[in-house]
Phi, psi and omega in degrees: 000138182289154181286131179275140174238163180261137179225146178249123179250123186240150179172205173213164175214153188281125175253356171194157183318330174234014176243136178237140182252122177283155180211150170224119182230147173255128178231159175253128177206157180291335181202177186295318184301315178293323173301314177301317184293321180297312182295321181296322185286313181297311181289324175293321181290308184283326185242001180064035187258122176293158183295329183294343184256010176250122179245121178263126188263321182204151173232123177238133178273138189260151169279161180303321184289337185279334187293134176251338179285121178297329176291315180291323177299323179292323175295325183282327177278001171099000183254083176147151179275000000 
C-alpha cells in the first residue's frame, strides 16, 4: 500500500444552473490524482453532482501539523481505513 499524504482540495461545484458553491476538503491520498478522484467521488455521492460540474481550483499538500480534519489525521497515523 502506498504511503498516504494529506491534501487540501479547493474549488466549486454547481448547485443550480447559475449558482456555484465553493468547497474546501482535506483528504488523505497517495498522490494528487488520487486526491482529485476522492473529491469527485465524494461530492458526486453526497451532493449528486456530475463530475463536469465540479471545478477544482487548487490542490495543496499539507504537513501533518497543518491538518485540521480528525478523519484525515487518523488515516495518516494509520488508524482507519
